[in-house]
C-alpha positions, -999 to +999 in steps of 0.1 A: +030+021-387+030+027-424+063+022-443+078+001-416+083-036-407+081-052-373+109-077-369+125-101-344+162-093-341+187-119-330+161-147-326+136-123-308+160-107-284+146-073-295+114-065-313+121-037-338+101-014-359+123-005-389+117+016-420+110-003-452+137+018-469+167+035-453+189+020-426+179-015-414+196-041-392+223-060-411+253-081-404+273-050-394+247-043-367+253-079-353+290-076-355+292-042-338+268-051-310+288-082-302+322-063-304+313-039-277+328-048-243+315-032-212+339-031-183+334-027-146+327+009-138+311+017-172+278+035-167+271+058-196+271+046-232+264+067-263+254+053-297+258+079-325+238+074-356+215+049-338+188+047-366+158+028-351+178+018-320+188-018-324+223-016-310+214+006-281+186-018-271+208-049-275+234-034-254+209-024-227+196-060-226+231-076-224+245-052-197+220-044-171+241-018-153+244+008-181+224+038-193+224+042-231+218+074-251+212+071-288+214+101-311+201+102-347+199+131-372+167+117-388+136+125-368+115+097-382+141+072-371+142+087-336+104+083-333+108+046-342+137+042-317+116+057-289+087+033-297+111+004-298+125+013-264+089+013-251+079-020-268+110-037-253+105-024-218+137-005-218+126+032-217+140+035-182+175+028-194+176+038-230+167+073-244+169+086-279+173+122-290+173+139-324+204+158-333+235+163-354+266+146-339+286+175-353+267+199-330+292+208-303+263+218-279+242+186-283+258+166-256+278+174-224+316+172-228+335+142-213+304+126-201+304+091-216+325+060-208+318+044-242+309+056-277+295+031-303+292+040-340+288+025-374+297+055-396+288+059-433+314+039-453+315+059-485+331+093-491+310+117-512+335+116-540+335+078-542+298+070-536+267+077-556+237+092-539+205+072-536+172+088-545+162+079-509+177+106-486+176+083-456+196+056-474+221+081-487+226+095-452+233+060-439+258+051-467+275+084-476+295+109-455+268+135-458+265+142-420+293+121-406+330+116-417+358+098-399+370+132-388+335+139-374+336+106-356+369+114-341+359+149-330+328+135-314+348+109-295+373+134-282+345+158-272+321+134-254+343+106-240+360+107-206+397+103-206+404+066-211+368+062-226+364+037-254+352+040-289+338+008-307+332+010-344+329-010-376+341+005-409+350-003-444+384-021-447+397-003-478+394+030-458+413+017-427+441+043-433+416+072-433+399+060-402+431+054-382+446+088-392+415+106-381+414+088-348+451+093-339+450+130-349+425+136-320+442+113-295+416+085-299+442+057-300+434+024-318+441-005-294+422-036-309+416-043-345+398-073-361+394-077-399+361-093-410+360-115-442+328-126-460+346-160-462+380-175-467+400-165-498+380-132-500+394-097-492+383-082-459+351-062-463+350-044-429+370-041-397+360-039-361+381-015-340+383-004-303+401+029-295+408+046-262+410+083-256+444+095-245+459+060-245+495+051-252+507+033-283+502-004-288+477-021-312+466-056-310+457-072-344+433-099-337+426-131-357+403-128-387+366-132-384+349-152-412+312-145-417+305-176-438+320-210-441+328-230-473+292-242-476+279-206-475+263-209-441+272-186-411+303-198-392+299-210-356+314-178-343+289-157-361+260-179-351+271-175-315+265-138-317+228-145-324+225-167-293+245-150-266 
C-alpha cells in the first residue's frame, strides 16, 4: 500500500502495515502489550485507539481464549488494522471498527472484561499541533482526554473489569483523578524510566471498576542500562 511500511513487530510475532506518518509502533506499544494480564474467565477485550492494530493482534496471539475488538477514529488506520488481522491469520478472533470512543452508542454497555488504551499524552493547552492530523490526534487530546478514557471504562467494562493503560508520568495526578471520579480504581502502578538517574517518562497502570481502595506501587522499570542497550527485562518483552 502507498504511504505505508510493512514491518516485523517483536521479532516477527506480528507482521504489520503501518502508516509512514502518524501513529506507529514504539516502546510504549511494547510496554503496554506486555503489561496486560489476562485472567481466567476473561473473554472480551477492547482496545481503544488501536491505530493499525498492533496491541490487539499481539494480545490475541498471546492469549488464545479471548476475542479482541479494536476501535479507532481514523478510517485509514482501521483499514490497515483489518488487513493486518487478515495477514496474521487472526480475523476470526480480532475485529476492528471505526468510531469515536466518546460515542455512547458505539459499543454495548458493561460488555467487556478488559479495556486497553494508550491515550494521547498532551493536553491541547500544553502541546503544539502537528501539520499531520493523524500525528496530532495520536499525541494531543483532540478526541480523547483522561476524562474520556474514564467515561469509556465505566461505560463498557463489567463490574470488576480491568483497565490497562500507559500514560505520561508528569500527568499522573490528572489521570488518577479522572479514574477515581468514575469508580475506576487504580490498583497497580509501575513507573517507567528511560534509564537510571533519569526522571520517569511514563507509567503503567491497572485499574478495576468498582474496586475498593488499595494501590500497589511496583518496582521501577528501566528501559535502558548504563551502556545504552535495552535492559534484560525489556528484551524479554520482545521474546515472550
